[in-house]
N, C-alpha and C positions, 0 to 999 in steps of 0.2 A: 150323815144326812142325807135323806133321799134328794136329788136334785130337782124333782118333778112334782114336789112341793111346792117350790118356788115359783110365784107367780111371773112371766115374763115383764108385767108391767113394773113390778118391781124389783128386777133384778136390772132394765132400762135405769130406772129413777137412780139407782146404787151405782153404775156406772156415770151417769151424770155428777152425781158427788164425788166418785172420786177423779174424775177429772179437773173439778174445780180444788180440792186438794193437793192433786198435784201440780197443779199451776203456784197453789201458795208455798207447800213446801219447796218445790224446784226456785223459790224464791228467797228461801233465806239462804245466806251467803259463807255459810261456813260448813252446816251440817251434807247438803249434797257437793261436794265438789266431784270435781271431775274423774279424781282417783278411787272415788267412793265404788265399792262392788255393786253393778246395777241390782243386784238381790235384796240387797241391805235397802235402798232407796224405794223400790218397790215395794218389800216388807212394811216400812214405814209409812207411805201412802197409805197403803191397804186399811192397816192397822185404824189409820186416822180417821181416813172414810168410813171406815166400819164403826166407829163411837159417835160419828158427828152425825150419819146416816139417819137415826132418829129428831134429831132437830130439823136436817134438812125436807125431811118427806112432807113436812105439813105446809110448807113453803114454795109445792110444788106445785104449779096450777096445772088444772085439769085439763091436757092435752089429751089426745089421740095420737098415740106415737106411731107413725110413719115413719119409712127409712128417711125421707129430706127432712123432715122437724126434727129427727132425733141426730140425726147429722148436726143439725144447723146447731140445736144446742151443743154438743160436742163442740166445735168451735168455737161457738160463744165465749164458755168454759174456759176452752185453751188459753183464748186470746186475752180474756179478764187476768189470767195467769200469766202471760208472759208482760201485761201490762203492768201488774202488781211487782215482778220481778225486776222492769227498767225501774220502779223509784227507788226499790230498794237497794239497787245496784249503783242508783247514782251517788249515793255518799263516798263507797269504795273507789269510783271512778275518780272521784274530787280529791282522795285521798290520796291515790296513785301520780294523778297530774299533778299535783303541789311536791311530792317527791322526785317526779321526774323532773322539775322545774329547778329544785334546790341541788341534784344531782349534777346538771347539764350547766350549773353556775357555778358549783364548786370543784370539777375535774374531772367529775365520772359520767361524763358524756359515753363514753366506750365498756365501761363497767356495765355490763350486763347479767343477768341470770335466767335458767329456766326456772317459770313459774309453774309447776306441775297444778294449782289450781283450774288456771286459766288456761296451760298449756300454750305459753306465748312468753316471749321476752319483756323481759322489767326491769328497769334499772335496780341498783341496790338499794337507794333512799325509799324510792317507791315500794319495794318487796320488805322492806323494814317498817315502814308508815302501815301497809298493807297489815301486817301480821297482829301490828298493834291495835290500829282499829280493830280487829276481829277478837283479840282479845280482849278488846274493851266492851267489843257490840255483847260477847260472853258474859262479863262479867257484871253486865249491868241486864241480864236475863231477855236478852232481846230478838231471842228467837221463840222469847214466849208469845211476842207482839202479831208475830202471824199466825199461830196456833189458835189467840184467843181473836183476831179480826175471822180467821176462816169459819169460823161457828156463829160470829156476829153477823157477817158478809151475807146471809138466807135471810136476814130480817132487809138488810140495807139494800140489798140487790138479789131480789129473787131470781130462780134460775130462769130464764128464755127472755128474760129484760137485757138489754143491752143496747143502750142511745150511744152513740159518738158524734150525734150531731150538736150537741150541745158546747158545755163550758170545757167538758174534759182533754179535748186535743189541746186547749189554747192553756189548759191548766197545766199539765204534759210539760209543753213546752214553756211555761215559766221554770218548769220544777230545770228541764234540763240547763236553762240557761245556769243558775245556780253552781254547776258544776267548776265553771270556771271563776267567781266569787268563792265558792269554798276551796278550789283550790290552793288562790292567791292569799286566804287566810291563813291556808298553812303553813304557804312558805314566805310569808312577809315576813317575818323576824331574821330569819337567814339571808333573806334577799335584802334588807334594809342594810345587816353588818358587813355582807358580801361587798355592797356598794360604796360603804364609809371605809374599808378594808382596799377597795380598789381605789377612789380616791387618795386614799391616804398613797398607796404604792405609787401612784402617777407624781405626785409631790416629791416621795422619793425619787426618783427618777428624774426628776427635773434637775432636783438641788445635787446629786449624785451619781453624773451620767455614767460611772464608771461601774455602778450598783447594778449586778443582774436581776434586775424586776423580775424578769419570767420565769423563770428558776425558779426566783425565792416566792413567788406569788402560789404554786402550786402547793406545795407542804404548809404555807401559812394558813390560803384558802380552805385546805381540808379540815386543818387543826382547828380552825373560828366556826369550822360550819357545825363538826362534830359538839364542839363543847356548846353554841348555840341550840342545835339540835335537843341536848341532854337538860337543857336549862329550860326550856320551852315546853318539854313535856307535859307539866302540867294544864298548861294552856290548850293543847290538844288536845287533853282528856276533856276539858271543860267544853271544847266545841265538838267532840266526836258526840258527848253526852248529851249536849242540845240538841244535834240532828236526831240520834239517834230516839231523843224522847218526844219528837214530833213526826217521827215517821207514822206511828199510828194512827196520828190526826191527818196527814198527808194520804193513808192511803184509807180511811173512810171517809175521806173528802170526794177522791177518787171515784169509790164507790157509790155515794150519794148522785155524783153529778151524771154516771153512767145510766142513773136509774130514770 
């Protein structure tokens, strides 16, 4: 194909489409981890942008592309993708936070492992719950939400329209506050049982002073915690499905607020 036959204006519009698609695809918390080769990431973004380009082109406002206006459009599309990625990441952050709380309470405060996906240290329970959340996300086809919304976003928020002076920022602040609420919901059953276990061990320490409660509490808390985690996995699954089902509506809401 002769590249000279492609109009410069069409190529610039495709680059704008590519910028938004890159933001949406980078928000998928499973497919594009840090250990994924860059060529696979770029190829996936390019193929999706190539498919969505006919959908996006009619919504593009008729503007004369100067270097300044083109750069501004690309920056706004990248900011949109970053905002979408932040909303999607909040659920997994809440899962990791709940796992960290459980790990500290059950005695795994120093038991950390390296997470290759995020390139940082995580507690054992946080990593377990994070992997469990990823499996639930894939089981319900959660990654399709981003692909469907990427095509729908051009109707909800045409390129070049990016208004952050409305209710978008307060809405993001409201969603970010849910991280702590969800984290406590994920860890509440284990925390309640460990609190009861600590109360019982405290009573035993007063009744039997010769009993070494400190050494007894470590294996007891670990065993109780793993048992409760196993028994409450269906409840955690229900919570995760509820959050993933509401994710598409939240993303559409933020797009409408930015219009």
